[in-house]
N, C-alpha and C positions, 0 to 999 in steps of 0.2 A: 579678239578684235574688239575696239570699242565700241563699234556701232552695233554691237552682238545684244541683245538682249530677250526678256520673253516677248514672244509676238503668237498671235492667234493665226493659226492656218487659214480659218474662214474668212478673218478679214483681208490676208492675203490675197485669196481667191477672189473677194469680192470687188477689191481694188483693181484688181488686174482687168478682169471682167468689165468694170467701170469706163476704163482706159480702153478697150480693144471695142466696147460697146459698139460703135459704128460700122466697123469691117465685120462684127460677126452678123447684125444685121442686114448687111449687104450680102453677106455669104450663105446665109443660112435663116430657114423658117422656123428650125427645128432645134433651137438650144436650151439645154438646161444644165441646172445644177443641184446636186444634191450634197448640201451642206453637212458635216458632221455634226450630229445631236450632241456628243460629247465636247465640244468646244476645244479641240486640243490646242496646246501650246508648245510651241519649240523654241529654243534658243539659237538666234541667229540674225539675220538682217533682213527686215521687211520690204526694203528696196532690191536687194538682191534676190529675194524671193519671188518678189513682184515683176522681175525683168525675166525669172525664168518659165512664170507663167505667160506673161504677156509672150515670150516668145513662141511657146507651146501653143496658143490659142491661134496667134498670127499664122504659124505654120498649118494647124487644122483647117483656117478660113482659106487658106490660099490652094490647099489640096484637094478641095471640094469642086467637083464640077456643075453642081447644080444645087439648088435651092431648097430640094427636098432632102438634102442627105444631111444627116444631123451630127451635131456635136454636142459632145456628153461630158459634163466632169464630174466626178464623184470625189468626194471626201469622205475617208472613214479611219478606224482605229485597228490595228490588230497587233498583239505582242509588243507594247510600248513603242511602238511605231505610228506613225499618222502616215496616211497614203493618199497620195491625191494622182487621179486619174485623168488623163485627157483622151477621150477617144472621139475619134472621127470615121465616117463611113466613106473615105476616099479610096481611092483606087489599091492603095496599099503601097507596100515597099518591096522589091525584091530581094531575096535574101542577100544577094550580091552587094547592093545599097546597103543593106541594114548592118552587115561588117564593117561598113565604113562610116555609121551613122556620126560617130561623135570626133570623127578626124576631123582637125582644122581645115579649113577650105574645100571640106568635101560637101559638094551639093548637088541635087539631082534637079533644083529650079536655075541654073545659069542663065537661060533663056528669060527667067521671071527677074532677074536682079537678085539672084542670091547670094551671098557673099560665101556661104556655108560656116558662117561663124557662129550662128546662134546656137547651136548644140552644144557645140564643143565648149563655149563659152558656158553655158548652162550647165552641162555636166559638171565642171569645174567648180561652181558654185553650190550645186548640191553636194559634193563630194568636200567642201569646207564646212559644209553644216553636219558633216559625218554623216551622209545620208546615201540613197543610191538612185541610180537612175537608169529605168529600163525601157527599151522599145521593143513592143511586140508588133509585128504586121506581118501581114499574109497578101500577096498579090490580089487584088480584087476583094478582100475582106475588110479593108480600113486597116485604122492602125490607133495604139493603144500607148500611149506615154505612160510611165508608171514613176512616180518618185516617192520614195521611203525615207521619212525623217524622222529620228528618234524624239518621241515626246518628252517634254522637260518635266524632270521629278524634282522633288523638292528634295532636301538632303538625307530627308528617312524614307525617301524611296515612293511617297505618296505623290499620285497626280495633284497636280494643284487646280 
């Protein structure tokens, strides 16, 4: 796709955090981001990946029941992949719901106006970046969304 280029994942997350900043501040007093020291680059669309992060941050904010529950974002590198984790301390997602989490129109937030499209669209965006998207959750233990994206390598395999 012609909008794809080398982009910094730290910057993608930073933009998403700035856009959702008001909602974050309304939802929690305990928000933090650990940016990657390696400043990893991926090949992709900054706008689309920002959309994914905005969706994950909004989901995390919506799921918290009080401002002492925390939201944490980690960005780190492992085996030529950059991993973005969005972790929240909400009540978690049941195993039954987790099975359907990426299905279009599936939502546990119908009464809050959720359409169920956010994660399904996000999943497709991540797939279009040759990435993987996993959500780990346990009832009562919070939720961890993990996105794995291939780090952009120059033609001789060096990290740029």
